[in-house]
Structure formats: structure tokens, C-alpha cells
N, C-alpha and C positions, 0 to 999 in steps of 0.2 A: 395788811390788806387795805387798799386805798379805794377799791371800787365797790361801793356799797349799793346793792340793788334796792330799788324803791319798794317799800311795803305799803299797801293801802289796807287798812283794817277798819271794818265797820262794825259798830256795836249796835245791833237792834235791841230795844228795850221797851218794857211797859211795866210800870209800878214795881221797879226793882230798886228803889231808892236805899234799901237796906245794904245792897251789895254793889251798886254800880260804881261808887267811888273806889273800891278795890280794884275793879276791872280797869278803870281808867289809869289809876296809878301804876298798875302792872305793865301797861303799855308804855306810858310816858317815862316811867323810871328806868326803862331800858336805855335811855339817852342814846337811841339809835339815830344816826344823822340824816337819814333818807326815809321819812315816815309821814304818812298822811293818815290820821285818826279821825273818823267821821262817826257821829252818833245819830241814830234815827229813832226817835221816841214815838210811840204810837198813841200818845195823849195821856200820859201819866197824870194821876191825881194825888200822888204821894210826894215825897221829898225829892224825887228824881230831878225835876226842873231846877230846884235850887242848887243841886250839885252841878248840874250842867252849866248854869250861869257862872259859877265859880271858875269852871275849867275852860270857859269859852275861848280864852286867848290861846290855849294849847291845842285846840282842835282845828282841823282843817274845814270843819263845818258841823252844824248840828241843827235839827229841826224837831218840832213836836206837833203832830197832827194824827188823826186817826189813819190807819193803814190796813192793808190786807194781810198782815201777818209777816213773820221774820223772813220767810223765803222770798217773798215779793220785794221786801226791803233790800235784801242781800243783792238780788238780781238788778234792781234799779241802780244801786250804787256802783255795781260792777259795770254796768253798761256805760257809765259816764266816767269811769276811772281812767287814769293815765296808764301807760305801759308799766310794767314791773310785776310785782307779785301781789297776791290778794288772798285775804281770808276774812272770816267774821268771828267775832268773839261774843258769846252770849254774856249778857250783863251780870249774871251771877257766877261766871267763871273768871279765870284770870291767867295771864301769862307768867311763867316762872322767870327769875332774873337771868339775863344773858341769852334768852331764847332767840331774839332776832339776830344777834351777832353769831350765834351758832348756825342759824339757818343761812346766813350770808356765807359762812365759811364753806357750808356744804354746797351752796349754789356755785361758789368760786371753784371748788374742786370738781364739780360735775356740771359744767356749764350747759351740756345738752339736755339735762333733766328738766321736765316741765311741771313736775309736782313732787312734793316731798312730805312723807308722813312719818311721824315719830310716836313717842310715848307720852303718857299724861299721868298725872296723880289724880285719884279720886280722893276728894276731901269732904268733911262734914260741914253742916251749916256754919260753923265758926271757923272754917278753913284749916281745921286739923287733918293731917294726912291720914288716909285709911288704907291706901294700897297704891301700888303702881300698876299700870296696865299698858302692855305692848302687844296688842292683839296679833300682829302678823307673826310674832316670834312665839307666842303662847298658845295660839289656836291654829293648828295646821288646816282645819276644815275649811276656813275662809279662803285660803290659797288653793286648796285642792279643788273646791267646788265653785270657783269663780264668783264667790260671794264674800268679798273682803269687808271686814268690819275695821274701820279706821277711826280714831278719835278725831272728831271734827275740829276741835280747837287746836289740835296738833298736826293739822294737814293744811299745807299752803300750796297754792297754785300760781303758775305763770297766768297772768290775766287772760292771754289769748286762749289757752286750754280751758280755763274756767268758763269763759263765754261760750266756747265750742261745746262743752259738756253740758252747761246749765240749760241751754235751749232744748236738750233732749230729755230732760227730767220731766216726768209727768206733771201737769199743772195741778194746782190746788191742793198740794201736799202740805199738811200743817205740822207733821211730826217727824217723818222719816226722810226728808228731802235731802239731808246730808249723806245718808247712807246710799240713797239711790244716785245722787251726784257722784259719789266715789265709784260705785259699780259701773256707771256710764263711762266716767273717765278711764277706769281700768280697761274697758274694752278699747278705748282709743290708744292708750299706751299705759304701761304700769308706772308707778311712781318710784323714787328713790325711797327705800324703807330704812329707817334708822331706829336705834335704841335711844337716841337723844330724847330727853324728857323736856318738852316745850311748854306744857300748860298744866293747869289743874281744873278739874270739873267738880263743881259744888253739888252735892246730893242733899236736898232739903224737903223733898216731898212735893214741891209745887212746880217744878220744872216740867217742860214738855216731856222729857225722857221718861219720866216716872209714870206717864199715863199708858199703862199696858194696853187697856181695851182700844184706845185710840190708835196706838201704834199697830197693834195686831190687825185692826180693820183696814189700815192703809196697806199693809203687806198683802192683803187679800184682794186688793184692787186689780182688775184685769190689766190695766196699763202698766201697773207696777210689776206684775208677773211677766208681762211681755218684755219688760226691760232686763230680765235676768238672763245670765249666761246660759246657752244651750249646752247641756252636759252630754258627755259620751256615755255609752252603756256602762263602762267600768266605773265612771264617776257616779252615775245614778245608783248602781249597786252599792258602792261604798257609802254613799250618802244615806241610802236606806238603812244599811247595817249600822251606821252611826247613831241612828235613833233608837236602837234596840240595846239590850243588855250587853252587846258586844262593843259598845262605845269604846272602853279602854283599849281594847285590842286594835280597833279600827284606828284610833288616834295614834297609837304606836306604829302602826303600819304606815299611816300618812306621813308621820315624822320621818320615817326611813325612806319613803319614796321622795319626799321633798328634798332630803339631803342628797339624794342621787339625781337630782335635777328633773324629776317628773313634774308634770303640770307646768312646764316652762320656767321653772324656778332657777335654772342656770342663766337664764337671760334677764332675770329681774335684778336690778342693782340694790345693794344694801350697804349699810355703814353701821357696823356693830362694835360696841365698846368691849374690849378684851382687858379686864382689869389687871391681869397678871403682867401684862406688857404695858399698861398705862397708856393705851392708845386706841383711837378709833380706827378699825380696819375696814377698808373698802373692799368689797367682795360681792359675790352673788348671794341671792337668798339661800340657794342650795348650800353654799359654803358656810353661811351663817348657821344654818340648821346642823351642818355636820360638825363644826368646830367651835362655834362661839355661843351656843346656847348655855345659859347659866342654870 
């Protein structure tokens, strides 16, 4: 493959000197030929600035100044980015080796696709793997109820789609802006969903994701509720039952319905790895649920 799409990746950070070097190394060690890596520091007082100074010549740009939080930083960089593909990487997370080349191959195979979401590893504070997570294939409720949960660090956008969706995300979100971005983008068009594992998310207790009260309060905001997909009567009933003791039965039913193309899953593209044939299979999400679930 000689046509390498441009990837712009921004790392928003604040006092993550313990982890940011691994995040930087994980992107730069990809040795991907068409990459812009930008860092926006919110005014760190730890070792972060010393690390950034050492990496300065490898970066497309970096700055350190108080900001209004990671979502504001991400939008600011995206608004001035060039054409190509875009994502952000939290400074305590990291990309896995070969991720950008794998993404480029998927883009080359499906040039009409405007966003791609894969799988990730959950790791502990020291980077030791805890589990793999591929929500679209493991949790049918997200697909069935129009509330997809996608790993942010493993979800990449064409810049034009990101800009289109980002301006529709409710303002001043500090925790769940990535989830709402994905739901808004899904309404515009679904992504290519893949089992490729692109990234690792570090769980250490201080990251935004671990703040359940903050996260729950944002889900209760009226503008967030208004951004959610309107469900049919059948979807509302199934969702209600999924919150009861009948959840295992409802999950099995949703699996069967998705594998038969319900909820539009015959029209959503997927790329699932089938180990017995040692290949990535391009198919629909319905086919993935019917034939390629492990």
C-alpha cells in the first residue's frame, strides 16, 4: 500500500508526567509516514513539560497553558487540522503497535467509510493487560437501542465527519463528550466496526472515566437526553426488560435479532477476524453476529 492517509492525533494532558512518555512513544514508534502528533498541556506542574521538551522535535506542535478541559482542546485542534483522519489520545492511554498501519489498510479497503471503531485493551496502572473489550460485538444492547458504546481511543474519524458531529455535541461536557460524539455521529452514518485492537486504556483511579457521579450527572442533563436516539415501542419494551431479571434472556434475543439484520445491522459494515481462516472478513454486523462471534 503506497497511499497512506494523514492521521492527526492530539494528546490533551494535565499533570500526567507519569504516563505521557508512553503515550508519545506509542504513537511515534508506529513509524507511520503521514502523521501529525500535537500535544496540548493544560498547565502541568509535574514532569510533563520536561518530557515534552525532549520530544519537541518529533511533534507537529505543543503548548502549555490553562484551558477549558480536554473536549475544548480536542475541538480547537480539529478546527485547524488538515484533511485526513483525526482522533485524540488521553495521555494515560496508548496505541498498540501497528495500529495506524492497520487503520490505513481498513481505510484503503473501504474508502467510502468516514469513521472506524475497533477494540481496545484495558490495562492496569503499570500497563499490564486486564481484558480486551470490543463492545459492538460483546454488547448487543448498544446496537439495538441506538446507544453505541465505542472505545474512544480506538475510534477514528475522517476530519469532515468529526467536525460535523462535534458541533452537535452539547457544550460544557467534561466526562462523557466522547460517548455523545459517537452517538451523534452514528445518527449521521454508522462506522465500520472491526475487531482489530488499536489501543489500550489505563485504569488507575484518577482518570475522568472513573468518576461515576460526574459521569452519571452528565447523562441526566436535558441536552444530553435530547441527543439520544428515539426508540420504537418494541425497542422501549426490550430496553425496559433488559433492566430486569430477564436481562440474560433479552440479551440472547437481541443477539438473535441482530444476526438476522434487525435494527439496521445488515447495512452496517464490519471487519471481523476469523481465526480458523486466519483472515479479516469484511461483512455486515448482522453476518458478524451470525458467523464470527467468538
